[in-house]
Backbone as numpy.savetxt, mean C-alpha at the origin, in Angstrom:
# Nx Ny Nz CAx CAy CAz Cx Cy Cz
10.04 -14.82 20.53 9.18 -13.64 20.54 10.09 -12.37 20.47
11.15 -12.39 21.42 12.00 -11.24 21.40 12.70 -11.02 20.12
13.11 -12.12 19.37 13.78 -11.90 18.07 12.77 -11.40 17.10
11.49 -11.81 17.14 10.51 -11.24 16.22 10.39 -9.75 16.39
10.26 -9.35 17.66 10.09 -7.88 17.92 11.31 -7.12 17.33
12.45 -7.63 17.48 13.55 -6.95 16.90 13.52 -6.80 15.40
13.01 -7.91 14.73 12.92 -7.92 13.30 11.88 -6.91 12.82
10.73 -6.89 13.61 9.75 -5.99 13.23 10.21 -4.54 13.37
10.92 -4.22 14.43 11.43 -2.90 14.69 12.44 -2.56 13.58
13.23 -3.42 13.15 14.16 -3.24 11.97 13.44 -2.90 10.73
12.27 -3.62 10.48 11.52 -3.36 9.31 10.90 -1.91 9.27
10.55 -1.55 10.45 9.94 -0.17 10.61 11.03 0.84 10.22
12.11 0.66 10.84 13.25 1.63 10.70 13.74 1.67 9.17
13.76 0.54 8.53 14.20 0.46 7.15 13.18 1.28 6.27
11.88 1.25 6.55 10.89 1.91 5.69 10.95 3.39 6.02
11.29 3.87 7.27 11.07 5.22 7.64 12.28 6.12 7.72
13.46 5.50 7.91 14.73 6.28 8.14 15.24 7.03 6.86
14.63 6.68 5.73 15.08 7.27 4.53 14.51 8.65 4.29
13.74 9.10 5.22 13.02 10.43 5.04 12.77 10.97 6.46
12.71 12.40 6.54 12.39 12.99 7.79 11.06 12.36 8.38
10.93 12.44 9.72 9.83 11.73 10.30 8.42 12.12 9.85
8.26 13.45 9.45 6.98 13.82 9.11 6.84 14.18 7.57
7.78 13.56 6.82 7.65 13.84 5.37 6.55 12.97 4.86
6.08 13.28 3.59 4.98 12.54 3.07 5.57 11.25 2.41
5.98 11.44 1.09 6.54 10.31 0.40 8.00 10.27 0.67
8.61 9.07 0.79 10.01 8.90 1.19 10.87 9.21 -0.03
12.16 9.17 0.17 13.13 9.30 -0.87 13.16 8.16 -1.87
13.18 8.30 -3.14 13.15 7.19 -4.11 14.38 6.27 -3.98
14.20 5.02 -4.69 15.30 4.13 -4.66 16.33 4.55 -5.86
17.15 3.58 -6.11 18.28 3.84 -7.09 17.73 3.99 -8.48
16.56 3.51 -8.77 16.00 3.70 -10.15 14.91 4.84 -10.16
14.79 5.59 -8.99 13.89 6.69 -8.99 12.45 6.35 -8.65
12.23 5.30 -7.87 10.85 4.92 -7.59 10.64 4.74 -6.10
9.38 5.03 -5.68 8.99 5.04 -4.33 7.47 4.71 -4.29
6.98 4.32 -3.03 5.49 4.10 -2.90 4.77 5.38 -3.10
3.68 5.36 -3.77 2.94 6.68 -4.11 1.53 6.64 -3.51
0.61 5.73 -3.97 -0.80 5.76 -3.49 -1.49 4.51 -3.68
-2.54 4.39 -2.97 -3.60 3.33 -3.17 -4.85 3.92 -3.66
-5.38 3.40 -4.69 -6.56 4.02 -5.29 -7.77 3.14 -5.12
-8.80 3.63 -4.43 -10.01 3.02 -4.15 -11.13 3.51 -5.00
-11.94 2.59 -5.47 -13.17 2.93 -6.30 -14.36 2.70 -5.33
-15.09 3.65 -4.83 -16.02 3.51 -3.75 -17.41 4.26 -4.02
-18.44 3.70 -3.32 -19.75 4.22 -3.52 -20.06 5.41 -2.68
-19.35 5.65 -1.56 -19.67 6.72 -0.65 -18.35 7.43 -0.29
-18.08 8.56 -0.93 -16.84 9.27 -0.66 -16.78 9.71 0.84
-17.90 10.26 1.31 -17.91 10.84 2.58 -17.60 9.77 3.70
-18.19 8.58 3.51 -17.92 7.44 4.39 -16.49 7.09 4.45
-15.84 7.05 3.25 -14.41 6.79 3.20 -13.63 7.88 3.86
-13.98 9.11 3.57 -13.17 10.15 4.26 -13.31 10.03 5.76
-14.48 9.77 6.26 -14.69 9.63 7.66 -13.76 8.56 8.22
-13.57 7.42 7.49 -12.72 6.32 7.94 -11.31 6.80 7.89
-10.85 7.26 6.70 -9.44 7.57 6.54 -8.92 8.71 7.24
-9.84 9.79 7.38 -9.46 11.01 8.02 -9.90 11.01 9.45
-11.23 10.77 9.71 -11.72 10.91 11.03 -11.21 9.71 11.90
-11.07 8.59 11.42 -10.69 7.41 12.21 -9.23 7.11 12.24
-8.66 7.10 11.05 -7.23 6.71 10.83 -6.26 7.84 10.96
-6.78 9.13 10.91 -5.93 10.24 11.19 -5.17 10.84 9.93
-5.70 10.61 8.72 -5.11 11.13 7.49 -5.47 12.69 7.39
-4.79 13.28 6.48 -5.06 14.69 6.21 -5.38 14.84 4.71
-6.45 15.70 4.51 -6.94 15.96 3.14 -6.04 16.99 2.45
-5.38 16.73 1.29 -4.61 17.68 0.72 -5.03 17.63 -0.79
-4.58 18.74 -1.53 -4.93 18.78 -2.91 -3.77 19.13 -3.82
-3.74 18.53 -4.95 -2.81 18.89 -6.00 -3.69 19.22 -7.23
-3.83 20.56 -7.31 -4.82 21.08 -8.41 -6.22 20.48 -8.01
-6.89 19.82 -8.95 -8.16 19.28 -8.75 -8.17 17.98 -8.05
-7.00 17.40 -7.91 -6.87 16.07 -7.32 -6.94 16.17 -5.75
-7.79 15.35 -5.20 -7.87 15.22 -3.70 -7.11 13.97 -3.24
-6.25 14.16 -2.24 -5.52 13.05 -1.70 -5.58 13.00 -0.19
-5.74 11.85 0.31 -5.69 11.66 1.78 -4.31 11.26 2.22
-3.60 12.15 2.89 -2.12 11.98 3.08 -1.83 11.25 4.33
-0.91 10.27 4.31 -0.29 9.60 5.39 1.21 9.59 5.13
1.95 9.43 6.28 3.47 9.28 5.95 3.63 8.13 5.09
4.22 8.22 3.96 4.64 7.12 3.08 3.55 6.79 2.05
2.37 7.42 2.07 1.39 7.04 0.99 0.26 8.03 0.96
-0.40 8.06 -0.24 -1.70 8.81 -0.28 -2.75 7.78 -0.51
-3.98 8.00 -0.02 -5.14 7.23 -0.45 -5.91 8.20 -1.39
-6.31 7.62 -2.51 -7.16 8.32 -3.48 -8.44 7.62 -3.69
-9.51 8.48 -3.88 -10.85 7.95 -3.93 -11.50 8.32 -5.28
-12.20 7.35 -5.90 -13.01 7.62 -7.09 -14.46 7.13 -6.79
-15.40 7.95 -7.11 -16.82 7.58 -6.86 -17.29 6.69 -8.05
-17.98 5.64 -7.64 -18.66 4.74 -8.52 -20.03 4.60 -8.09
-20.96 4.38 -9.06 -22.37 4.36 -8.79 -22.84 3.13 -8.11
-22.27 1.99 -8.40 -22.63 0.63 -7.83 -21.45 0.00 -7.09
-21.68 -0.74 -6.05 -20.66 -1.33 -5.33 -19.92 -2.37 -6.21
-18.54 -2.28 -6.07 -17.67 -3.26 -6.78 -17.28 -4.38 -5.88
-16.69 -5.38 -6.48 -16.25 -6.52 -5.70 -15.01 -6.06 -4.82
-15.03 -6.59 -3.61 -13.87 -6.16 -2.66 -12.58 -6.72 -3.08
-11.48 -6.35 -2.45 -10.14 -6.87 -2.80 -10.02 -8.40 -2.63
-10.69 -9.00 -1.65 -10.67 -10.42 -1.43 -10.88 -11.19 -2.63
-10.00 -12.04 -3.07 -10.03 -12.82 -4.31 -9.22 -12.38 -5.34
-8.68 -11.08 -5.18 -7.80 -10.50 -6.21 -6.36 -10.71 -5.78
-5.46 -10.47 -6.69 -4.04 -10.69 -6.41 -3.51 -9.86 -5.18
-4.04 -8.58 -5.12 -3.77 -7.75 -3.89 -4.88 -7.97 -2.98
-4.55 -8.62 -1.82 -5.63 -8.94 -0.84 -5.91 -7.72 0.13
-4.96 -7.12 0.50 -5.19 -6.10 1.48 -3.87 -5.20 1.67
-3.87 -4.16 2.31 -2.72 -3.38 2.62 -2.70 -3.05 4.09
-1.47 -2.61 4.64 -1.34 -2.49 6.04 -0.65 -1.23 6.53
-1.13 -0.78 7.69 -0.56 0.42 8.33 0.08 -0.05 9.71
0.88 0.86 10.20 1.32 0.74 11.57 0.98 1.98 12.36
0.76 1.72 13.63 0.41 2.88 14.49 1.37 2.95 15.72
1.58 4.14 16.27 2.46 4.24 17.34 1.88 3.73 18.67
0.61 4.21 18.90 -0.08 3.84 20.24 -1.14 2.93 19.99
-0.93 1.56 19.80 -2.00 0.65 19.44 -3.23 0.62 20.44
-2.98 0.55 21.70 -4.06 0.54 22.66 -5.04 1.71 22.50
-4.44 2.98 22.32 -5.26 4.17 22.17 -6.08 4.00 20.92
-5.39 3.65 19.83 -6.06 3.57 18.53 -7.17 2.52 18.58
-6.89 1.41 19.25 -7.90 0.34 19.32 -9.21 0.77 20.02
-8.99 1.58 21.04 -10.19 2.11 21.73 -10.89 3.10 20.85
-10.22 3.83 20.11 -10.87 4.78 19.21 -11.63 4.07 18.11
-11.05 2.93 17.58 -11.76 2.22 16.54 -12.98 1.59 17.09
-12.94 1.06 18.26 -14.15 0.46 18.94 -15.21 1.56 19.20
-14.84 2.71 19.63 -15.77 3.81 19.84 -16.37 4.25 18.55
-15.77 4.13 17.43 -16.30 4.51 16.13 -17.12 3.41 15.48
-17.25 2.31 16.17 -18.00 1.09 15.76 -17.49 0.51 14.45
-16.17 0.58 14.28 -15.44 -0.13 13.19 -15.46 -1.54 13.36
-15.78 -2.33 12.43 -15.75 -3.80 12.44 -14.29 -4.25 12.48
-13.96 -4.92 13.66 -12.54 -5.32 13.89 -12.43 -6.83 13.90
-11.44 -7.39 13.15 -11.10 -8.77 13.17 -9.83 -8.95 13.94
-9.89 -9.50 15.12 -8.64 -9.80 15.91 -7.84 -10.91 15.29
-6.57 -11.02 15.59 -5.74 -12.07 15.16 -5.11 -12.73 16.55
-4.30 -13.67 16.47 -3.73 -14.23 17.66 -2.68 -13.33 18.23
-2.29 -12.29 17.58 -1.43 -11.32 18.16 -2.27 -10.09 18.71
-2.19 -9.90 19.99 -3.01 -8.81 20.60 -2.59 -7.44 20.17
-1.45 -7.35 19.46 -0.91 -6.00 18.98 -1.27 -5.88 17.46
-2.23 -6.64 17.00 -2.58 -6.50 15.51 -4.07 -6.85 15.35
-4.67 -6.07 14.46 -6.08 -6.41 13.98 -6.29 -6.09 12.48
-7.31 -6.54 12.01 -7.80 -6.15 10.69 -8.99 -5.27 10.85
-8.97 -4.05 10.16 -10.11 -3.14 10.17 -10.86 -3.32 8.86
-12.20 -3.19 8.96 -13.04 -3.30 7.78 -13.57 -1.94 7.46
-12.98 -1.25 6.44 -13.45 -0.03 5.93 -14.61 -0.17 4.96
-15.35 0.89 4.64 -16.44 0.76 3.68 -15.95 0.10 2.42
-16.87 -0.37 1.56 -16.62 -0.91 0.34 -15.77 -2.20 0.36
-15.73 -2.83 1.54 -15.08 -4.07 1.65 -13.51 -3.96 1.71
-12.94 -2.81 1.89 -11.49 -2.52 2.09 -11.19 -3.08 3.44
-10.09 -4.01 3.38 -9.55 -4.58 4.64 -8.14 -3.98 4.85
-8.00 -3.40 6.13 -6.68 -2.77 6.46 -6.16 -3.52 7.69
-4.97 -4.08 7.48 -4.26 -4.68 8.56 -3.53 -3.51 9.39
-3.55 -3.59 10.62 -2.91 -2.58 11.46 -2.24 -3.29 12.65
-0.99 -2.92 12.92 -0.30 -3.39 14.18 0.46 -2.20 14.78
0.83 -2.35 16.10 1.39 -1.30 16.87 2.95 -1.48 16.79
3.55 -0.26 16.75 4.99 -0.21 16.87 5.47 1.08 17.62
5.74 0.93 18.93 6.01 2.20 19.74 7.15 3.01 19.24
8.14 2.41 18.41 9.25 3.17 17.92 8.87 4.02 16.62
7.62 3.90 16.20 7.18 4.76 15.11 7.36 6.21 15.47
8.03 7.07 14.57 8.10 8.43 14.87 6.88 9.24 14.60
5.85 8.70 13.97 4.64 9.44 13.62 3.45 8.57 14.23
2.30 9.18 14.35 1.07 8.42 14.94 0.72 7.19 14.06
0.91 7.36 12.79 0.45 6.28 11.81 1.36 6.42 10.65
1.50 5.27 9.92 2.35 5.30 8.75 1.96 4.07 7.81
2.23 4.21 6.50 2.08 3.09 5.58 3.11 2.00 5.97
2.70 0.72 5.76 3.66 -0.35 6.06 3.77 -1.26 4.93
2.65 -2.00 4.49 2.86 -3.04 3.43 1.64 -3.19 2.51
1.92 -3.78 1.36 0.86 -4.30 0.47 1.00 -5.80 0.43
-0.17 -6.54 0.64 -0.08 -7.99 0.77 -0.71 -8.66 -0.49
0.06 -9.45 -1.22 -0.33 -10.14 -2.37 -0.59 -11.62 -2.04
-1.68 -12.15 -2.47 -1.91 -13.59 -2.49 -1.51 -14.12 -3.85
-0.28 -14.62 -3.92 0.37 -14.87 -5.26 0.47 -16.34 -5.45
0.02 -16.87 -6.69 0.09 -18.26 -7.09 1.54 -18.59 -7.28
2.46 -17.65 -7.61 3.84 -17.85 -7.95 4.67 -17.00 -7.13
5.06 -17.38 -5.88 5.84 -16.40 -5.05 7.24 -16.15 -5.70
8.00 -17.20 -6.12 9.32 -16.86 -6.58 9.19 -15.93 -7.89
8.25 -16.17 -8.69 8.09 -15.31 -9.91 7.72 -13.91 -9.55
6.77 -13.68 -8.70 6.36 -12.25 -8.46 7.46 -11.57 -7.65
8.14 -12.24 -6.81 9.28 -11.64 -6.08 10.36 -11.15 -6.99
10.72 -12.02 -8.00 11.73 -11.71 -8.89 11.25 -10.51 -9.81
9.99 -10.56 -10.22 9.52 -9.55 -11.08 9.63 -8.14 -10.47
9.15 -8.00 -9.24 9.22 -6.73 -8.52 10.68 -6.35 -8.21
11.56 -7.29 -8.10 12.90 -6.95 -7.84 13.61 -6.37 -9.12
13.28 -7.09 -10.33 13.93 -6.64 -11.59 13.31 -5.42 -12.12
11.96 -5.28 -12.01 11.29 -4.19 -12.71 11.30 -2.86 -11.87
11.03 -3.04 -10.62 11.02 -1.82 -9.74 12.10 -1.63 -8.73
13.12 -2.55 -8.80 14.23 -2.43 -7.82 13.96 -2.68 -6.35
12.97 -3.65 -6.18 12.67 -4.04 -4.84 13.84 -4.79 -4.17
14.08 -4.68 -2.99 15.16 -5.34 -2.30 14.58 -6.62 -1.75
14.91 -7.82 -2.31 14.25 -9.00 -1.90 14.61 -9.45 -0.46
13.75 -10.11 0.20 14.03 -10.56 1.52 12.77 -11.28 2.08
12.67 -11.38 3.44 11.57 -11.96 4.09 11.18 -11.13 5.29
10.01 -11.17 5.75 9.55 -10.44 6.92 8.78 -11.35 7.83
8.86 -11.14 9.15 8.06 -11.88 10.14 6.57 -11.85 9.90
5.86 -12.89 10.02 4.42 -12.80 10.00 3.94 -12.23 11.36
3.29 -11.15 11.34 2.93 -10.42 12.58 1.92 -11.24 13.37
1.01 -11.93 12.68 -0.08 -12.55 13.27 0.34 -13.99 13.80
1.49 -14.44 13.33 1.90 -15.82 13.59 2.51 -15.97 14.95
1.85 -15.90 16.03 2.52 -16.12 17.36 2.70 -17.58 17.85
1.73 -18.37 17.49 1.71 -19.83 17.89 2.86 -20.46 17.11
3.00 -20.26 15.83 3.92 -20.84 14.98 4.58 -19.72 14.23
5.70 -19.08 14.69 6.29 -17.91 14.03 6.77 -18.36 12.76
6.54 -17.52 11.72 6.83 -17.78 10.35 7.34 -16.51 9.63
7.99 -16.71 8.53 8.48 -15.68 7.80 7.76 -15.65 6.41
7.50 -14.39 5.95 6.79 -14.09 4.75 7.69 -13.67 3.66
7.64 -14.17 2.47 8.58 -13.74 1.36 8.12 -12.29 1.00
9.09 -11.38 0.75 8.79 -9.98 0.62 9.84 -9.32 -0.25
9.56 -8.14 -0.60 10.46 -7.17 -1.33 10.23 -5.73 -0.75
11.28 -5.11 -0.37 11.17 -3.71 0.15 11.35 -2.68 -0.90
10.47 -1.72 -0.93 10.64 -0.49 -1.80 10.55 0.67 -0.78
11.16 1.83 -1.23 11.05 2.98 -0.29 9.59 3.24 0.05
9.23 3.19 1.33 7.92 3.52 1.77 6.96 2.42 1.95
7.42 1.28 1.50 6.45 0.14 1.60 7.19 -1.20 1.50
6.60 -2.24 2.27 7.02 -3.63 2.04 6.04 -4.35 1.21
6.45 -5.17 0.16 5.60 -5.95 -0.68 5.62 -7.35 -0.14
4.55 -7.82 0.49 4.54 -9.09 1.10 3.78 -10.10 0.22
4.39 -11.37 0.03 3.89 -12.28 -0.97 3.57 -13.63 -0.19
2.35 -13.88 -0.18 1.88 -15.13 0.51 1.32 -16.05 -0.63
1.54 -17.38 -0.52 1.12 -18.32 -1.50 -0.42 -18.54 -1.43
-0.95 -19.06 -2.53 -2.43 -19.31 -2.66 -2.54 -20.44 -3.62
-3.46 -21.43 -3.40 -3.84 -22.46 -4.32 -5.10 -22.12 -5.01
-5.81 -20.97 -4.58 -6.99 -20.62 -5.20 -6.63 -19.55 -6.35
-7.31 -19.78 -7.48 -7.09 -18.72 -8.56 -7.38 -17.34 -8.13
-6.55 -16.33 -8.47 -6.83 -14.95 -8.11 -7.15 -14.17 -9.43
-7.78 -13.06 -9.20 -8.25 -12.19 -10.40 -7.49 -10.93 -10.32
-7.56 -10.17 -11.35 -6.95 -8.86 -11.45 -7.56 -7.78 -10.46
-6.89 -6.77 -10.11 -7.48 -5.77 -9.15 -8.26 -4.78 -9.91
-8.08 -4.48 -11.22 -8.82 -3.55 -11.91 -10.26 -3.79 -11.90
-11.11 -2.85 -11.64 -12.54 -3.05 -11.61 -13.05 -3.50 -10.19
-12.18 -3.63 -9.18 -12.63 -3.89 -7.76 -12.43 -2.67 -6.96
-12.92 -2.78 -5.78 -12.88 -1.54 -4.90 -11.51 -1.08 -4.59
-10.50 -2.02 -4.53 -9.03 -1.69 -4.49 -8.65 -1.79 -5.98
-8.77 -0.75 -6.74 -8.58 -0.81 -8.21 -7.15 -0.90 -8.55
-6.32 -0.11 -7.93 -4.82 -0.25 -8.31 -4.08 0.41 -7.25
-2.72 0.15 -7.37 -1.78 0.71 -6.50 -0.84 1.61 -7.31
-0.11 2.59 -6.71 0.63 3.53 -7.43 2.01 3.71 -6.92
2.97 3.79 -7.84 4.26 4.07 -7.49 4.65 5.43 -8.09
5.36 6.25 -7.41 5.80 7.52 -7.82 7.25 7.53 -8.33
7.51 8.10 -9.47 8.88 8.02 -10.06 9.33 9.40 -10.36
10.69 9.56 -10.43 11.22 10.98 -10.58 11.18 11.38 -11.99
11.32 10.49 -12.98 11.27 10.89 -14.30 10.42 9.81 -15.10
9.15 10.13 -15.32 8.23 9.10 -15.86 8.57 8.74 -17.29
8.98 9.65 -18.15 9.27 9.37 -19.58 10.41 8.41 -19.60
11.48 8.68 -18.86 12.66 7.76 -18.91 12.30 6.48 -18.35
11.52 6.43 -17.20 11.15 5.19 -16.64 10.36 4.31 -17.53
9.34 4.83 -18.22 8.56 4.13 -19.19 9.35 3.60 -20.36
10.25 4.38 -20.84 11.14 4.04 -21.92 11.92 2.80 -21.50
12.38 2.79 -20.22 13.24 1.63 -19.77 12.32 0.42 -19.70
11.04 0.55 -19.28 10.19 -0.67 -19.26 9.91 -1.15 -20.58
9.57 -0.31 -21.57 9.28 -0.70 -22.85 10.42 -1.42 -23.55
11.68 -0.98 -23.29 12.84 -1.52 -23.85 13.05 -2.93 -23.41
12.45 -3.28 -22.28 12.60 -4.65 -21.71 11.33 -5.47 -22.01
10.49 -4.95 -22.89 9.31 -5.75 -23.41 8.17 -5.71 -22.44
8.09 -4.74 -21.55 6.98 -4.70 -20.59 5.91 -3.73 -21.18
4.73 -4.18 -21.30 3.65 -3.54 -21.97 3.12 -2.38 -21.05
2.83 -1.29 -21.64 2.22 -0.16 -20.89 0.77 -0.11 -21.30
-0.11 -0.28 -20.42 -1.48 -0.35 -20.66 -2.13 0.96 -21.07
-1.72 2.08 -20.52 -2.18 3.41 -20.88 -0.95 4.28 -20.95
-0.70 4.94 -22.10 0.50 5.71 -22.21 0.51 6.93 -21.31
1.65 7.62 -21.26 1.82 8.78 -20.51 0.83 9.87 -20.87
0.22 10.47 -19.79 -0.58 11.59 -20.09 -0.48 12.51 -18.90
-0.81 13.80 -19.08 -0.74 14.78 -17.92 -2.16 15.08 -17.47
-2.29 15.00 -16.14 -3.64 15.22 -15.56 -3.94 16.71 -15.74
-5.17 17.14 -16.32 -5.45 18.45 -16.53 -5.34 19.34 -15.30
-4.89 20.51 -15.57 -4.71 21.59 -14.51 -3.79 21.11 -13.37
-2.84 20.27 -13.69 -1.80 19.83 -12.71 -0.46 19.68 -13.47
0.53 19.39 -12.74 1.81 19.03 -13.33 2.00 17.41 -13.23
0.97 16.84 -12.80 1.09 15.39 -12.51 0.97 14.63 -13.91
1.93 13.72 -14.15 1.93 12.77 -15.25 1.66 11.44 -14.80
0.89 10.62 -15.58 0.61 9.34 -15.16 0.64 8.24 -16.32
0.99 7.09 -16.07 0.90 5.98 -16.99 0.44 4.72 -16.23
-0.03 3.68 -16.96 -0.55 2.46 -16.26 0.12 1.29 -16.95
0.29 0.19 -16.06 0.80 -1.12 -16.53 0.21 -2.15 -15.57
0.23 -3.44 -15.89 -0.20 -4.48 -15.02 1.00 -5.39 -14.85
1.07 -5.95 -13.68 2.11 -7.00 -13.48 1.51 -8.29 -14.04
2.35 -9.38 -14.25 1.88 -10.60 -14.89 0.76 -11.26 -14.11
0.46 -10.92 -12.93 -0.60 -11.59 -12.09 -1.90 -10.79 -11.96
-1.87 -9.57 -12.65 -3.13 -8.80 -12.69 -3.17 -7.66 -11.71
-1.99 -7.22 -11.08 -2.07 -6.05 -10.21 -2.00 -4.85 -11.18
-2.98 -3.96 -11.12 -3.04 -2.83 -11.96 -2.21 -1.77 -11.23
-1.31 -1.18 -11.89 -0.25 -0.25 -11.40 -0.27 1.06 -12.02
-0.38 2.16 -11.33 -0.21 3.53 -11.84 1.14 4.00 -11.53
1.81 4.52 -12.50 3.00 5.21 -12.38 2.73 6.78 -12.36
3.26 7.48 -11.40 2.94 8.93 -11.40 4.35 9.67 -11.28
4.28 10.90 -11.73 5.43 11.92 -11.52 4.75 13.20 -11.08
5.23 13.62 -9.87 4.81 14.86 -9.37 3.39 14.73 -8.62
3.16 13.62 -8.03 1.90 13.40 -7.35 1.76 14.21 -6.05
2.87 14.41 -5.37 2.80 15.15 -4.11 2.45 16.65 -4.41
1.60 17.27 -3.54 1.23 18.68 -3.75 2.46 19.58 -3.71
């Protein structure tokens, strides 16, 4: 148990020490990439804002007409849809995770807000159920320099070696393993890759998974320093770009889209931070 705590603290420090404590997006890696945003397609914008801002402590910021909910290490972006979409469960990206500094205080706040909470065997970790079937894993880390921060994106991958290698080669992820936070009875390690601002966690599955696009967790986003050069580099390696580079009207933000081989829809941005 003591060894696991040390490993978890090390993971927190790896993700956070590359930027000042209260910075938004962290410094990019050697190829100019960092965690950017998680994009949710939702039926009730106000209910989502109440969860992410009122309950989780995010801050609403704007980049031109774009609204972003800011957390250390990530933005949450919301898009209104008329009818409820399928939740992330069953897709290649199953859920994502935050860490909080004062877990007991946050747990009391979540209970007071009547958030549906799924406990795990670890008393320092829960799953929160946000509107539209969004599932958020949260655990406590007293060493965190901010009240809350982005931590990981969790993939249910049918090919762990393949997906780990792909994110290492394409986005410069640092391959490794991380402790399973929930696994107290039988401590285990999860295959992973670290990118600035986020850990990509890869669990195996024997159940076929579907693409993220068109579900309530529609896509994830990575921010890059030079989108044109980055996309050229991807295309030179035979990686298909699903939507070419375009500039978001009335902003300096540039975007492009691609999918990983397992169906994770990925937005690449330049200049997303306000």
